[in-house]
C-alpha positions as CSV (number, residue, x, y, z in Angstrom):
1,M,-64.0,11.3,-5.5
2,T,-62.3,12.2,-8.7
3,R,-59.9,14.4,-6.8
4,K,-58.9,11.5,-4.5
5,L,-58.4,9.3,-7.5
6,S,-56.5,12.0,-9.3
7,A,-54.2,12.5,-6.3
8,S,-53.6,8.7,-6.0
9,L,-52.9,8.5,-9.7
10,Q,-50.4,11.4,-9.4
11,S,-48.7,9.7,-6.5
12,R,-48.5,6.5,-8.4
13,D,-47.0,8.3,-11.4
14,D,-44.5,10.1,-9.3
15,L,-43.4,6.9,-7.6
16,S,-43.2,5.2,-11.0
17,I,-40.9,8.0,-12.3
18,A,-38.7,7.8,-9.2
19,H,-38.6,4.0,-9.5
20,G,-37.5,4.4,-13.2
21,K,-34.7,6.9,-12.2
22,L,-33.5,4.6,-9.4
23,L,-33.5,1.6,-11.8
24,E,-31.5,3.6,-14.3
25,Q,-28.9,4.6,-11.6
26,L,-28.7,0.9,-10.5
27,S,-28.1,-0.1,-14.1
28,N,-25.3,2.4,-14.5
29,L,-23.7,1.3,-11.2
30,L,-23.9,-2.3,-12.2
31,S,-22.3,-1.4,-15.6
32,T,-19.5,0.5,-13.8
33,L,-19.0,-2.3,-11.4
34,T,-18.7,-4.8,-14.2
35,T,-16.2,-2.6,-16.0
36,T,-14.2,-2.2,-12.8
37,E,-14.2,-5.9,-12.1
38,V,-12.9,-6.6,-15.6
39,E,-10.1,-4.0,-15.2
40,N,-9.3,-5.5,-11.8
41,I,-8.9,-9.0,-13.3
42,Q,-6.7,-7.6,-16.0
43,V,-4.5,-5.8,-13.5
44,T,-4.3,-8.8,-11.3
45,K,-3.2,-10.9,-14.3
46,R,-0.6,-8.3,-15.3
47,N,0.7,-8.3,-11.7
48,A,1.0,-12.1,-11.8
49,D,2.8,-11.9,-15.1
50,L,5.3,-9.3,-13.7
51,A,6.0,-11.2,-10.5
52,P,8.5,-13.6,-12.0
53,E,10.3,-10.7,-13.6
54,L,10.4,-8.9,-10.2
55,F,11.9,-12.0,-8.6
56,R,14.5,-12.3,-11.4
57,L,15.5,-8.7,-11.0
58,A,15.7,-9.0,-7.2
59,E,18.0,-12.1,-7.6
60,A,20.1,-10.2,-10.1
61,K,20.5,-7.3,-7.7
62,K,21.3,-9.6,-4.8
63,A,23.9,-11.4,-7.0
64,R,25.5,-8.0,-7.9
65,A,25.6,-7.0,-4.2
66,Q,27.5,-10.1,-3.2
67,L,31.3,-9.8,-3.4
68,D,33.3,-12.6,-4.9
69,V,36.4,-12.6,-2.8
70,E,38.8,-15.5,-3.2
71,D,41.3,-14.4,-0.4
72,P,40.0,-15.9,2.9
73,M,41.5,-13.0,4.9
74,V,39.8,-10.4,2.8
75,Q,36.5,-12.4,2.9
76,S,36.8,-12.4,6.7
77,Q,37.3,-8.7,6.8
78,V,34.3,-8.2,4.5
79,D,32.2,-10.5,6.8
80,D,33.3,-8.5,9.8
81,L,32.3,-5.2,8.1
82,K,28.9,-6.6,7.2
83,E,28.4,-7.6,10.8
84,E,29.3,-4.1,12.0
85,V,26.9,-2.6,9.5
86,R,24.1,-4.9,10.6
87,S,24.8,-4.1,14.2
88,S,24.8,-0.3,13.5
89,Q,21.5,-0.6,11.5
90,H,19.9,-2.5,14.4
91,K,21.0,0.2,16.8
92,W,19.7,2.9,14.5
93,R,16.3,1.2,14.1
94,I,16.0,1.0,17.9
95,I,16.9,4.7,18.3
96,K,14.4,5.7,15.6
97,S,11.7,3.6,17.2
98,V,12.3,5.1,20.7
99,V,12.3,8.6,19.3
100,G,9.1,7.9,17.3
101,A,7.4,6.5,20.4
102,M,8.5,9.6,22.5
103,V,7.0,12.0,19.9
104,A,3.8,9.9,19.6
105,G,3.4,9.9,23.4
106,S,4.4,13.5,24.0
107,G,1.1,15.1,23.2
108,V,2.6,17.1,20.3
109,D,0.4,17.3,17.2
110,W,2.7,15.1,15.2
111,A,0.0,14.1,12.7
112,N,-0.1,17.6,11.2
113,D,3.7,18.0,11.0
114,N,5.2,16.2,8.0
115,E,8.6,15.5,9.6
116,L,7.2,14.3,12.9
117,R,4.5,12.2,11.1
118,E,7.3,10.6,9.0
119,L,9.3,9.9,12.2
120,V,6.4,8.4,14.1
121,L,5.0,6.4,11.1
122,D,8.5,5.4,9.8
123,D,8.4,2.2,7.7
124,E,11.2,0.0,8.9
125,E,11.2,-1.7,5.5
126,D,13.3,1.3,4.3
127,D,16.0,0.0,6.6
128,I,16.1,-3.5,5.4
129,D,19.6,-4.9,5.4
130,E,20.7,-5.3,1.8
131,L,24.0,-7.0,2.6
132,G,22.5,-10.5,2.2
């Protein structure tokens, strides 16, 4: 009878030790989570603080990119050139998309080739028209 009781007590003690270790791990995880949440809140606030500066800089860049031309004939030529550039960019995006689709559908292992992966997963935001 004493052996059975001793075995039960040993099992209880082992479970108690395991429970204590799990409780310590949980406590550490909760502490890490709390620290991470505080850092996330600080970073989010910093991002919100920087957003107006980003908009200000974007407006300044846009203003610098615009040409102040007083001569209507020159302004007309500038507008024509901007339209040509937009048209060329549009055609270029279409060509890049078609080529990317062809590579993706070809069966070639494009995911493991840097150049092909970049072509297939091309981010069109790189091609955004900055002419205004």
